[in-house]
Each structure stands twice: as C-alpha cells, then as structure tokens.
C-alpha positions in Angstrom: -229.0 -3.7 -30.3 -225.8 -5.3 -29.2 -223.8 -4.1 -32.3 -221.5 -1.9 -30.3 -223.1 1.6 -31.5 -222.2 3.7 -28.6 -218.7 2.6 -28.4 -218.0 2.7 -32.0 -220.1 6.1 -32.4 -218.0 7.7 -29.7 -214.9 6.6 -31.4 -215.8 7.8 -34.7 -216.9 11.3 -33.3 -213.5 11.6 -31.5 -211.7 10.7 -34.8 -213.8 13.0 -36.8 -213.9 15.8 -34.3 -217.5 15.9 -34.1 -220.2 16.0 -31.6 -221.4 12.4 -30.2 -225.1 12.0 -29.6 -226.4 8.9 -28.4 -230.2 8.7 -28.8 -230.8 6.2 -25.9 -228.9 8.4 -23.5 -230.6 11.6 -24.7 -234.0 9.8 -23.9 -232.8 8.4 -20.6 -231.8 12.0 -19.6 -235.0 13.5 -20.4 -237.4 10.5 -19.3 -235.4 8.3 -17.1 -234.3 4.6 -17.7 -235.6 3.0 -20.9 -236.7 -0.3 -19.3 -239.1 1.9 -17.1 -240.4 4.1 -19.7 -241.3 0.6 -21.7 -242.9 -0.9 -18.7 -245.0 2.2 -17.9 -245.9 3.7 -21.2 -245.0 1.0 -23.8 -242.9 0.7 -26.9 -244.6 3.1 -28.8 -244.1 5.8 -26.3 -240.6 5.2 -26.8 -240.4 5.5 -30.6 -242.1 8.6 -30.4 -239.4 10.1 -28.1 -236.6 8.4 -30.1 -237.9 9.9 -33.3 -238.2 13.5 -31.7 -234.7 13.3 -30.4 -233.3 12.2 -33.9 -235.2 14.8 -35.7 -234.0 17.6 -33.2 -230.5 16.2 -33.6 -230.6 16.4 -37.3 -232.2 19.7 -37.4 -229.1 21.2 -35.6 -227.5 21.4 -38.7 -223.9 20.8 -37.2 -221.6 17.7 -38.1 -222.5 15.2 -35.6 -222.2 11.5 -35.1 -225.5 9.8 -33.9 -226.1 6.5 -32.4 -229.5 5.3 -33.0 -231.4 2.7 -31.6 -231.8 -0.5 -33.8 -235.6 0.0 -33.6 -235.6 3.3 -35.0 -235.6 1.7 -38.6 -239.2 0.8 -37.8 -240.0 4.2 -37.5 -241.2 5.4 -41.2 -239.1 7.8 -42.7 -236.9 8.4 -39.7 -233.5 7.7 -41.3 -234.1 9.4 -44.7 -232.9 12.7 -44.1 -231.2 13.8 -47.3 -228.2 15.4 -45.7 -227.3 12.3 -43.5 -225.1 9.4 -44.0 -226.7 6.2 -42.6 -224.5 3.6 -41.7 -225.6 0.1 -40.4 -223.3 -1.3 -38.0 -223.6 -4.8 -38.7 -223.5 -7.7 -36.1 -224.7 -11.2 -36.3 -227.5 -12.5 -34.2 -225.4 -14.8 -32.1 -222.9 -12.1 -31.1 -225.7 -9.6 -30.4 -227.7 -12.0 -28.4 -224.6 -13.0 -26.3 -224.0 -9.3 -25.4 -227.4 -8.2 -24.2 -229.0 -11.3 -22.6 -229.5 -11.1 -19.0 -229.5 -7.2 -19.3 -232.4 -5.0 -18.4 -232.9 -4.1 -22.1 -236.7 -4.4 -22.5 -236.5 -6.2 -25.9 -233.8 -8.8 -24.9 -235.6 -10.8 -22.5 -236.8 -13.8 -24.5 -234.2 -15.0 -27.0 -236.7 -16.5 -29.6 -238.5 -13.0 -29.4 -234.9 -11.2 -29.9 -233.9 -13.5 -33.2 -237.5 -12.9 -34.8 -237.0 -9.2 -34.3 -233.5 -9.5 -35.5 -234.9 -11.3 -38.9 -237.6 -8.9 -39.2 -235.2 -5.8 -39.0 -232.5 -7.0 -41.1 -234.2 -6.2 -44.4 -235.0 -2.7 -43.1 -231.3 -1.9 -42.4 -230.3 -3.0 -45.8 -232.9 -0.6 -47.2 -232.3 2.5 -45.4 -228.4 2.1 -45.2 -226.0 4.1 -47.5 -223.1 1.7 -46.2 -222.6 -1.1 -44.0 -219.5 -1.3 -41.4 -218.5 -3.6 -38.6 -216.0 -1.3 -36.7 -215.1 2.1 -36.2 -212.5 2.1 -39.2 -215.5 1.0 -41.4 -217.7 3.9 -40.4 -215.0 6.4 -41.2 -214.2 4.8 -44.5 -217.8 5.1 -45.2 -218.1 8.7 -44.2 -215.3 9.5 -46.7 -217.0 7.5 -49.5 -214.3 4.9 -49.6 -215.2 1.2 -50.3 -212.9 -1.9 -50.3 -213.6 -4.5 -52.6 -214.1 -5.0 -56.7 -214.6 -1.9 -58.5 -218.1 -0.8 -59.8 -217.3 1.6 -62.4 -220.3 3.6 -63.9 -221.1 2.6 -67.5 -221.3 6.2 -68.8 -218.3 7.7 -67.2 -215.2 8.8 -68.8 -212.3 6.9 -67.7 -208.6 8.5 -67.2 -206.3 5.5 -66.9 -202.6 4.8 -66.7 -201.4 3.3 -69.9 -199.9 0.5 -68.0 -203.0 -0.2 -65.9 -205.2 0.0 -69.1 -203.4 -3.0 -70.4 -203.6 -5.1 -67.2 -206.9 -4.4 -66.3 -208.5 -4.7 -69.7 -210.0 -1.1 -69.7 -210.2 1.4 -72.3 -210.3 5.2 -71.7 -208.0 8.4 -72.0 -204.7 7.2 -71.4 -202.1 9.1 -69.7 -198.4 8.3 -69.1 -197.3 6.3 -65.9 -195.6 8.0 -62.9 -195.0 11.5 -62.4 -195.1 12.5 -66.2 -199.0 12.3 -65.9 -198.9 15.4 -63.7 -198.1 18.1 -66.2 -200.0 20.8 -67.7 -199.8 19.3 -71.3 -201.6 16.4 -70.1 -204.2 18.1 -68.3 -204.9 20.2 -71.4 -205.3 17.1 -73.6 -207.7 15.5 -71.2 -209.8 18.8 -71.3 -209.7 18.6 -74.9 -210.7 15.2 -75.2 -213.5 15.1 -72.7 -216.9 14.8 -73.9 -218.9 15.3 -70.6 -221.6 17.6 -69.5 -221.9 19.1 -66.1 -223.7 15.8 -65.0 -221.2 13.6 -66.1 -218.7 11.5 -63.9 -214.8 11.1 -64.6 -213.1 8.3 -63.4 -209.3 8.1 -62.5 -207.8 4.6 -62.6 -204.1 4.2 -61.8 -201.7 5.2 -59.2 -201.5 8.3 -57.4 -200.2 10.4 -60.2 -203.1 9.5 -62.3 -205.7 10.2 -59.6 -203.9 13.4 -58.9 -204.4 14.7 -62.7 -207.6 13.1 -63.2 -209.0 15.0 -60.0 -207.5 18.1 -61.2 -209.2 17.8 -64.6 -212.4 17.0 -62.8 -212.0 19.9 -60.6 -211.4 22.3 -63.4 -213.5 20.9 -66.1 -216.8 22.9 -66.8 -215.9 24.3 -63.4 -216.0 21.2 -61.5 -217.7 17.6 -62.4 -218.1 14.6 -60.1 -215.1 12.2 -60.1 -214.4 8.7 -58.8 -210.8 7.7 -57.5 -209.8 4.2 -58.2 -206.4 4.0 -56.9 -204.3 0.8 -58.2 -200.8 1.2 -56.4 -200.0 0.9 -52.6 -199.4 4.5 -52.4 -202.5 5.3 -54.1 -204.5 3.2 -51.7 -202.8 4.0 -48.4 -202.5 7.9 -49.2 -202.4 9.6 -52.7 -206.2 8.5 -54.0 -207.7 9.6 -50.4 -208.7 13.2 -49.6 -209.6 15.2 -52.6 -206.3 16.8 -52.9 -205.7 17.0 -56.6 -202.9 18.8 -58.8 -200.0 18.7 -61.3 -196.3 19.8 -61.3 -194.4 22.9 -62.3 -190.6 22.6 -63.1 -190.2 24.6 -59.9 -192.0 22.1 -57.5 -194.5 19.6 -57.1 -197.9 20.0 -56.6 -197.7 23.8 -57.1 -201.2 23.8 -59.1 -204.1 22.0 -57.8 -207.3 22.0 -56.1 -209.3 20.3 -53.3 -212.0 18.3 -55.1 -213.2 15.1 -52.9 -214.2 12.4 -55.0 -217.8 11.3 -54.8 -216.4 7.6 -54.4 -213.0 6.1 -53.9 -213.0 2.6 -54.8 -210.1 0.4 -53.6 -209.5 -2.9 -54.4 -206.2 -4.5 -52.4 -206.3 -7.5 -54.7 -205.0 -5.7 -57.7 -201.7 -5.1 -55.8 -200.8 -8.5 -56.6 -199.6 -7.2 -60.0 -197.4 -4.6 -58.4 -193.7 -4.7 -59.1 -191.6 -4.9 -55.9 -190.2 -1.3 -56.2 -193.6 0.4 -56.3 -194.6 -1.8 -53.5 -191.7 -0.4 -51.6 -192.8 3.0 -52.5 -196.0 2.2 -51.0 -194.7 1.2 -47.8 -192.9 4.4 -47.3 -196.5 5.9 -46.9 -197.3 3.2 -44.7 -194.5 3.7 -42.5 -195.2 7.4 -42.5 -198.9 6.7 -41.4 -197.7 4.4 -38.6 -195.3 7.1 -37.3 -198.3 9.4 -37.1 -200.4 6.9 -35.7 -198.1 5.5 -33.2 -198.8 2.0 -34.4 -196.5 -0.3 -36.4 -199.1 -0.8 -39.4 -196.1 -1.8 -41.5 -196.3 -5.1 -39.6 -199.9 -5.8 -40.7 -200.8 -7.9 -43.8 -201.0 -5.8 -46.8 -204.9 -5.7 -47.2 -205.1 -4.8 -43.5 -202.2 -1.9 -43.9 -204.5 -0.7 -46.7 -207.5 -0.4 -44.5 -206.0 0.9 -41.6 -204.1 3.6 -43.3 -207.0 4.8 -45.5 -209.0 5.0 -42.3 -206.5 7.4 -40.7 -206.0 9.4 -43.6 -209.7 9.7 -44.2 -210.4 10.8 -40.4 -207.6 13.7 -40.8 -208.8 14.8 -44.0 -212.6 14.8 -43.0 -211.6 16.9 -39.8 -209.7 19.3 -41.9 -210.9 19.0 -45.5 -209.1 22.2 -46.9 -205.8 21.8 -45.0 -206.3 24.9 -42.7 -204.7 23.0 -39.8 -203.9 19.7 -38.6 -204.3 17.9 -42.0 -200.7 19.2 -42.6 -199.6 16.5 -40.4 -200.0 13.9 -43.5 -196.9 15.9 -45.1 -194.4 14.1 -42.4 -191.2 13.7 -44.7 -192.7 15.2 -47.5 -191.2 18.7 -47.4 -187.8 17.1 -47.9 -189.2 14.4 -50.3 -190.9 17.0 -52.6 -187.6 19.1 -52.7 -185.7 15.9 -53.9 -188.1 14.9 -56.2 -188.1 18.2 -58.1 -184.2 18.3 -58.2 -184.2 15.1 -59.6 -186.6 16.3 -62.4 -189.2 13.8 -60.8 -187.0 10.7 -61.9 -186.7 9.8 -58.2 -189.7 7.6 -57.3 -192.0 9.1 -54.6 -191.7 6.5 -52.1 -187.9 6.4 -52.0 -187.9 10.2 -51.9 -190.3 9.8 -48.9 -188.2 7.4 -47.2 -185.4 9.9 -47.1 -187.8 12.7 -45.9 -188.7 10.6 -42.9 -185.1 10.2 -42.0 -184.8 13.8 -42.0 -188.0 14.5 -40.2 -186.9 12.0 -37.5 -183.3 13.3 -37.2 -184.7 17.0 -36.8 -187.3 15.4 -34.2 -184.4 14.0 -32.2 -185.8 10.5 -32.7 -184.2 7.3 -33.6 -184.3 6.5 -37.5 -184.1 2.7 -37.1 -187.8 2.1 -38.1 -187.3 3.8 -41.3 -183.7 2.3 -41.9 -184.9 -0.9 -41.3 -188.4 -1.0 -43.1 -187.4 1.2 -46.1 -183.5 1.0 -46.7 -183.3 4.8 -47.8 -180.1 5.6 -50.0 -178.8 9.0 -50.5 -179.7 10.4 -53.8 -177.5 12.4 -56.5 -179.0 15.6 -57.0 -178.0 19.2 -57.3 -178.2 20.4 -53.4 -178.6 24.0 -54.4 -181.5 23.3 -56.5 -183.0 21.0 -53.9 -182.6 23.7 -51.4 -184.4 26.2 -53.9 -187.2 23.7 -54.2 -187.7 23.5 -50.5 -188.2 27.1 -50.1 -190.9 26.9 -52.6 -192.8 24.2 -50.9 -196.5 24.9 -50.3 -196.1 24.9 -46.5 -193.3 27.5 -46.7 -194.2 31.0 -45.2 -191.8 33.8 -46.5 -189.4 31.2 -48.1 -189.1 29.7 -44.7 -189.8 25.9 -44.5 -192.7 24.8 -42.0 -191.9 21.1 -41.0 -193.8 18.4 -39.7 -192.1 16.7 -36.8 -192.7 14.2 -33.9 -192.5 14.6 -30.2 -192.9 10.9 -30.3 -194.5 8.3 -32.5 -198.3 9.3 -32.6 -197.5 12.8 -31.6 -197.1 14.8 -34.3 -196.4 18.8 -34.8 -196.9 20.9 -37.6 -196.0 24.2 -38.9 -192.3 24.1 -37.1 -189.9 26.4 -38.1 -186.2 25.6 -37.2 -183.1 27.6 -38.2 -182.1 27.7 -41.8 -178.7 26.1 -41.1 -180.2 23.3 -39.3 -182.9 22.4 -42.2 -180.2 22.7 -44.8 -177.7 20.5 -43.1 -180.7 17.9 -42.8 -181.5 18.3 -46.5 -177.9 17.7 -47.5 -177.6 14.7 -45.3 -179.9 13.0 -47.7 -177.9 13.8 -50.9 -174.9 11.7 -52.0 -171.5 13.4 -52.1 
C-alpha cells in the first residue's frame, strides 16, 4: 500500500489502450468501504473478496491492467495465473508510510506493525513478480519484455552480431556486416544455412538496428519461427529500431520491403554501451529521439542520454503494444520516414538512417505547416545528392503507399500526430525535391 498502484495502473491502461480495474474499488463498489469491511468482518473476509475479484478479472480473458492490493500476495496462488504479467510496483517503507499514515486504511494505523508487514511481504513480492518497476514507464517496459541494464544472454543461444560490436564486446557469434549491408537476402540466407538450432532454440541479435532487423527476420522465418532476443547497441536501436518486433531486409527497390512481425521474447538495453558510440552514430540516434519527442509533445532530446533511452523506449513500446501489427496508429512511428526511406534507397543505402530521418522530419514539418527549427537546431540536416526521380519512385513503393500514392504522417501540433494523410502529388514531390541538393 502506498506504492501508487491506482495512479500508475490507470496511466498504463490508458497508454496501452486497455481496460483498468482496481481491485480495492471493485470490492468497495460491491461491499462498501474497505475500512468498514475490516471492522465488521475482518481481514480474512476482505482477502476472500479480493481473490474472487482478481479471479473474475483474469477470467474475462480481455487485455486489462489490474491494480491488486499489496496483501494479495498473501493469498496462496492468486498471482500465479500463467497468462498474466505480474509487476511489482516497488516503493520503500519510508515513502509508503509517509503516503498512508493518517488515512483510513485499516492496515496503516500503527507504524511498527506497518513496517513489520512490509518486511514480511517483501520476499513474497520478489517471489511472484515477473518484473519490478517504480513508475508507469517501467511497467510499460516490463509489459513489452524490455529490461534496462547489463546483458544477461542465454548460454545456449545462437548469437548474430555486428562484426564491429563483436570485437568491442568480446563476443563470438555469427557475424554480419555493419549497417544496412546486413539487411540483404544474401546475409539472411547465410545465417539460415549456418544456424544449428532446433525449434526450442533462441537466437540473439547484438548490434545496431540493422543487425536486430535481420536477426529478427531470420528468427521469424527459421523453422517457421523461433524465439529471439534483441540486444541493441546503438542509440537508434535502443530508442527505436530494436523495439516492437518489426523485422526485415531491404530490396534494391526499397527499404524494409521484406519482413515479418516477430516480437522478441526479450529486449535487453544497456545504455552504458553507448559510451563507445562514434559521434556520427550518436547523432543518427538523436534523429529518432527528436522524432519521438515530436510525437509525444515533449522535448525528450533535452534529457540525459540514459533518460532519453528509457523514455523513448517506453513511448514506442506503448504504441506497439496498442497496435502490434501496425493496423492503425502504430503508423505514427513513421513520422518523416516515408521521405527518409526514399532518400536511403536512392542513395543505395549509403546515406545513414539518422541523417535521412532528419531530412524526412523537415519535410513532414513543412507539410504540416509547422516550424522546422527544432529539427534544424538539434540535427542540422543537409540536403543530400541523389537522383530525384529514383527517390520519387522509391517513395511511391513505400509500404504505407496506397495505389502508388504516399500516405504520410503529419502533425497538427507536437504531440498530435495524424497518419494516413494523402496530399496532392505535386506538393509531396516538391517537399522531397527540397531535401535533395541541386
């Protein structure tokens, strides 16, 4: 009690697009104030009602976020439902007592008893919890299978690793070329041939977004799909590309035209590995941070880098959990990317992704009628030398296009994106041409 379960639970439910249930509220609606229930019928009666409401909620089999009273851990087996993710919303005893003292909570009348109960329950929380969080972002990350901290790789997994990262990390595995070169059918074919896993095996992709893209695609297609773990090592990967289960490879005619939705069983993010990142790679990642900040309506680019990673990862994870197969609003994550992918294709993928995204964001903001100063100041994009006609053809082949007509993501204002927007062809072509050096 006092952890903030109701507040955090309601926020998480809203961010995931799920129903929110608070067990204490459900009990009070049916039986009256909990303090009266304790007074008249005792704690055991409350625990029976609590268990009944939790089981009913789990029995509905609809996606939901359920705030369960801290004492539910004392009801044997209540939190061992195999299809439920149990997150311990952690709070220290001092903070919890400060929040609940003087309230009408029946188990918060005596501080010594309160602290003894806290100590008694703490090991039980650790026993039943699938994850531990301290805020709504932490709960969302847990729901997406994302952990922040040092890697913990399975010993018997097959590792697909960027050749540069292998040397830095001291890891051995199936090597792939750095950057966009990894995302080819030839690399995928070689990995399929070299893998020696059965259907219960796990593949781990360690590297930037291109490495996790091809590793996830190989996992999705090898033996019709095996488990995989994403371990992004670049800022692009940690804030965007390594999250959400979109995997793929490139074709000469367009970026990510072949792929699959295959959510990793885990995504392990260690922001400390970014210390070895070259400055140009860091700026590539910053483009995705700026994109996420524009979508969220928050200046996430102003945060320290570890906080950028956590906030951006939680934002993208929530969007992807709401729309895992991109049948609707997940398309907002492509803000600026329709133009970016066209430029990358026209440059034969020699243009770094982040630099292309920076240009794409400029085009998206111009077409939205918004000031481009944030992108200009943070990313300093420069027009790129590519064939305009080839870029236009690639834009028409974008996955979001319909009948060759691009569907764009625009902003009514920061934090208010619109997707599936169709504009006159001449207007879109002019916006693209402005990104290309004469």
